[in-house]
N, C-alpha and C positions, 0 to 999 in steps of 0.2 A: 608244046609243053604238056606232059601228062597231067592228069587231074591232081590238083594240090590236095594234100592231106588236111590242111587247115586254111580257112579264109579269115583274114584279119580285116575288120571293118573299123575305119576311122571316120567319125563324123567331124566336120570342121566348119567354122564360120570365120571368114576373113582373117585367118591366121597368117597367110602369106609365107614369107621367109621363115617365120618363127615355127613353122610346122616341120622344118627339115630335121632338127635334132630328134624329134619323135619318130619320124619316118626312118631315120638312120638307125635308131635303136631296134627297129623291126627288121631292117635289112641285115643287121649284124647278128642275127640269131644263129646259134649253133645248129638248130633244126632248120633246114633250108627248104623243106617241101611245103611252101606256102604261097599264097597270093595276098596282095594288099589291095583293098578297095577303099579309096578315099572318096567320101561323098560330101560335097559342099551343101550347106543349108541355104542355098540361094546366095552364094558368095558373090560379092561385087568388087572385090579387090584383085590383086595380081596372083592369087593362089594358083590358077591354072597355068600361068606363065612360069611361076616358080617350080611347079611340079613337072613341067614339060621334059626336062632332061632325065627324069626318073620313069616316065611313062613307058611301059613295055607290056609284054604278055603277063608279066608277074605283077606289075603295079598299074592299076586302072584308076581313072578319075571320072567322076560323074557329078555334075552340079545340078541340084534341084532348081526348077524354074523360078521358085519364089521361096522366101524365108518362112520357115514354119515356127521358129522360135525355140526349138529344143533339139536334142539329139535323136528324138524318137523317129521323125520322118527320115532323116539320113540313115539311121540304123536299119529301118525297115527296107529302105531301098538297097542297102548293102546285103541284107538277108536275101532279097530277091535276086541279086546278081551273084551271090556266092556259089562257088563250085565245090568247095571243100566238104569233107565228111565232118569236120569240126569247125566251130565258129568261135573266133576270139574278137574281143573289142579292145580298141586302144584309143584312149582319150588324146585329143590333139595337142595337149601340153604335158603329157606323161612320158616317162622313160622306162623301158624294159631292160633288165639285165640280159646278157647274151644267152643265158640258159633258161630263160622264161618258158619258151615253147617246149623245150626238151622236158622240163619238169611237168608241164601240163600234160604232155603226151604220156609220160610214165604214170601219171595219176589216172588218166583215162584207161590205161592198160590194167590198173588195179580195180577197175569197176565203176569209176565215177561217171555220172551223167553230166555233172557240172563240176569242173575242176577249178579250185580257188587257190591263188597264190598269195603269199604274204605280201602286204603292201605297206609302205611307209608314206604317210602324209607328212610332207616337209612344210613347216611353217615359213613365213617370210624370212629372208636372210637376216642374220644377226640376232634372231629371237631365241635361238637354242630351243626350238619347239618342234617336236615330231610325235606322231601317233602311229602305232602299229596295229593293223587289222589283218584278217585273213588266215591267221594261224590258230587252228582249232583241231581238237581230236574228237570231241563228242558231236555227233550229228545234230543234237538238240540245239547246239549253239548257233547254227545257221538260221534258226527261226527268230533270233533276237539281235543279230549283229549285221552291220552294214558292210558290204564289200563293193568297192567301186567297179564299174565295168572293165577297166583296164586290168583288173586282177582275176577275172574269171573267163572261162571258155566253156563251151557246151557242145554236146553232140548235135548233129542236125536233127535227129529224132527228138531230142529234148527241146530244141528251138521250135519245132513244129508243135509240140505239146503245149508250150507256153503261149505261142501265138505272137502277134505283133506287139511292138512297143506301143504303149498307149500315149495319146496326146496329153500334154501336161494339164490342160484345162479340165480334163475329164476325170482326173484321179486325185485323191487326197495326199497320197505319198509322192515323193519325187519319183520320176519315171524309172530311174535305175533301181531304186528300192522296190517299187511296184513290180518290176520285171522279176527280181529274185523272189519276192513273196509269192508270185504266181507259180514259180518253179517249185517252191516249197509245198504249195497247196496241191500241186500235181504229184507229189510224192517222189520227186526226183532225188537221186542220190548225190549229195554234195560231199566232196572230199577236198581236203587241203593238201597242197604240195609239201607243206611243212617248211618251206624256204621263202625268204624275202627275195622277190625278183621284180617288184614294181615300185617305182618311185613317182609319187604323185605330188604335183605342185598345184594344188587345187585353186582354180580361179575363184571359187566361192569362199576361200579363206583369205583372199587378197582383195581387199576393198577397192572397188573401182578399177579392177585389173584390165577390163576391156577398153578403158579410155586411153591407156597407153600400154600396149602389149610389149612383152619382152621374152626372150628365150635364154637369157644369161644363165639362169639357174639350170635349165635343161642342158645347155652346152657344157657347163661345168660337171654335171653328173654324168653325162655321156662320156666325157673324157676320163673321169675318175673310174668308171666301171671297166675301162680297158686295162687298168693296172691295179686298182686298189680294192676290187670286189672280192675280198677274201672271206672265208668262213668266220674268221675272228672279227672282221668289221661288221658282218651281218649280226653276229651274236652280240656285239657291242650295241648295235641299234636296239635290239630286243631288251638287253639288260637296262639300258638307260631309259627306255620307255616304261619298263616295269618300275624302275626306281621313282620315276615321276608320276606313276599311276596313270600312264597313257597307253597301256597295252590292252588290246581287246576291250576298249571302253566305248566304241562307236555302236552303241545299242540303238535299236529302232524304237522310237516313241510310239504312243498310241495315235496313229494317224487319223482315227475316226473323229478326233477333236478338231481337225482342220477342215476348212472348206475346200472343195475341189479347186486346184490351181493356186491355193494360197501360198504354199511353200515355194512353188515355182516362181511366183512373182517376187517373193522376198529374196530368193537367190539371184534373180535378175537384177534387183536393186543392189545387192552386194557387189555384183560384177560390174555395175555401171551400164547394164543393158537397158535399164529403165531409169530415167532421170526425171526430176521435177522440171517443170517448164522454166525456160531461161528468160530472165527479166533484165531489162536495162536498169542500171543503178543511176537514178537521177537525184536522189535525196538520201539522207541517212536511213539505214535499215538495220534491223537486228535479226540475227539467226539464233533462235533458242534451241537448246538441245532437246531432242525427243528420243523415243525408244525405237527409232527406225533401225533396220538391219545395217550393221557396220562390219560384217565378217569377224575376224579376230583382231581388228585394229582397236575397237572400243568395246568396253563392257556396257551392259545396260545402264540406264540412269541409276546413280547411287540413290538408295531409298531416302526420300525426304529432301533431296537436293536438286539442283539444276545442272549437276556435273556428270560427265562420263569419264571414267578412267581408261587410259590406254591399256591394251592387253599384251598380246604376244608379238606385236610388230613394233620394233624400236623406231620406226619411221611412220607413225600413223597418219592417215590422210583425212582431210576435211574437204567436203564438196562445197563449192561456192556457186549457187545457182543464179549468179548475176553476171552481166557483161558491162563493159564500160570502155570508152575511148580515152578517158582521163585516168591519171593515177588515183589510187584509192587508199585511204587511211584505214587501217585495221586496229581494233581494240578488242582483245580477247581476254575474258576472265579465266584465270589460271588458279588451280588449287593444288596443294600437296607437294610442291617441288622442294627437294632438298637443295642445299647449297651446291652440292656436286652436280645435281641435275641442271640447276640454273646456269652453272658455268659451262656445261656441255651443250646446252640447247642451241640448235640452229633451225632456221626457218627457210623453207623453199616455197616459192609460188610458181606453179607451172614449170617446175624443174630448175628455176633460177634462184640462187641463194640471195636473200635480202637482209639488210641490217635490221636489228630489232632492239628493243629495250624492255626491261622488266622493272616494275615499280609497285610498291604497295599502295592500295587505295583506301579511302575512308569507308569502303564497303566491306572491309575485312578480307579481301582477296587480292591477288596480284593481277596486274594488268600487263599483258603482252602487247606491245605496240609496234607496228611496222607499216611501211607504205610499199605498195606494189602495183603493177599493172595487171588488170584482168584481161582475159581474152576478149576480143571484140565481138565474137560470134559463137562462142562455145562456153560450156561450164569450165570454171577454173578449179584447180586443186592446190590446197595448202598442205604442205608436208612438214611435220614437226619432227626433227631429228633429236630424239630424247632417249637417254639410257633407260633401260628397264629397271624397276626397283625390286624390292623383295616381295615374296608371296605373303599376302594377308587375307585370311579367311578364304583361301582357295583361289584368289585372284592375284595376278602379277600387277603390282601397282607401279605405274610409270608416271604419267602426267594426267591431271584431270582438267578438262576443258568445259567451260560454261558458256555464257552468252557471248556471241560474236557480233560486234558492231562495225558496220562499214559506212564510210562517208566519202563521196567523191571530192577530190580536191578542186577548189575553185580556180 
């Protein structure tokens, strides 16, 4: 095989079979002069076996000897192995439109050092939530907006000027934002393709996503892009994002206010990669709401209350850091549910639907009561299937959850 024009680097961690839709979206590109380098961050699952039918001169696999905790080390290894004149990054749970590389190459021909494609952040299914980034005309905008790695590519010379991806514990910004900011500081020329070609299903937007991985959304998008990826559809995504005020709003905050690694740890909590210690439930316990990271499942604590409102996920999750070999009674303080929402509410524990009851208490709140089995050796997840409500003061009000009491059945 002659030298590829572009090297695609995909960092992955224990994604296994769920990596295939993402890989397929790269293999189906209309621009075919590329190589794909998949780098595992110390994968311990079946990723290597899953990839085996795809391994060729064009698709290479390398697994780091130990887990580094972020995409930085795998991306750096990919840069070391890359043969292409251009470098593209593809997140292991993202999907490219078939014309993604073609449009990037045309943008390089127009003089870009770093070509940026339009990207849609798709929220959890059923939430009718998406955000659009990467579509800009003024070069000044790149200094203040976030573009995920799946949406940009750069020349090898630009990659050499930026240098290695930094380890997350050493930087105040997330490593992908840090990488772009260093490109800006080098005076590199960023240009947008002007088209949406990236579909991101951000794990950081899906609370506890790494505890139970899925590729259903990616499979659906991959199938749709073969038939429904029309200019009208893309324009519709932009129009609806603008109408909801979610177009080009992913601006970069002042990272100097953060400690090195702080945002990295919060994002790891969102994904379920960092969990509180697991405790055996031997007596009644209470889980009080706090302001810990909950992705877009839950808003911060409502001022002056013990409640958190659900946000853009109509199936928000609750982490239970207890194990038990006995059935457990749950009592959850609920606030703000309409009659319609109460009628539609369903409860799942570790993927199994359980019977529940709702009643008013003398404390002025509703009690959601149910019984369920916890996992004997892992954290459990409670999922509340509740319809989203209307927007109030900028928030989508769904269901508000307060104290959670657990007691093992005798």
